[in-house]
N, C-alpha and C positions, 0 to 999 in steps of 0.2 A: 460507595463506588459510583463512579459516573459512567454513563453509557453514551456512545456516539456512533453514528453511521457516517462513513467517509466514502466519497466517490473515488474509486481507484481503477485505472485502466488495466486491462489484462485479457488473456484469451483462454487459457487452458488449465489443466490440473497442475502442471509444473509452475505456472504463474501463481496459482492458489497457494502452493507450498511455500514459494519464495516470499510472497506478500505477507502471509500469516507469520512466517518465521521472523521477517523484518519487523513486524509490528509487535511481536512477542518480546518485550523488554521488561526489565524490572518495573513493577507497578502495573503491568497489564495482566489481567486475569483471564480475559477471553479475547480471541482475535479470529474472526470467521469471515472469509471472503466468499462472496457469491458471484459465480461466473455469469449468471443470467442478468443480474441487476448491476453488476460491476460495482458493488458496494462492500466495504469492510465494516463489520460490526465489531466494536471494541467495548469491553468493560475494563475500566482502569481506575487506579487510585490517584486522583489529582494531586495528592500531597507527594507522590513519588515521581509522576511523569505527566507532562502536558499533552494535550491533543496535537499541538504543533510539533512536539518532539516525536510523537508517533508517526505523523505524516512525513516528517524529515527522514526518519529511519526507513520508511517504505520507499520514499523517493531515492534514497541512497542505494536501494537494491535494484533500481532501474525502472520503477513504476511511478507514473505521474499520479498525483492525488489532486483533489479539488483545489488545494492552496499551494502545494509545493511541487515543482516540476523536476523530474530526474534530469541529471546532466545528459547531454547528448552521447558522451562517451559511455556512461553506465548503461544508458538505453541501448546503444550499439553493441554492447557486450552480452545482451540477453540472447538466448537461443532464438533462432529464426522464427519458430512458431509462436514465441512469446512477444515478438515485436508487433504491438498493437498500433492501430492508426492514431497518431498524436493529433491533438487539437490544432496545432499550427499547420498541419499538413492537410486538413480537411478543406 
């Protein structure tokens, strides 16, 4: 199993649940998002899923990762308390 820590934007417990569920695909053994550090720790099987696929799945749920940006539409559909400040808006 491979391990990785990915930067993922988010704010609250609702974000945590969505981010972890999005990352939790076939081949992922562990997905834990930390609200304080804004990082997602994953343990996964590289023969079943790539880190890029995990980041893409998280971005599809509305959360920007280090390498994959969520679409504006998906981000806009997040609950108001989950709409984090985005890089381009800082």
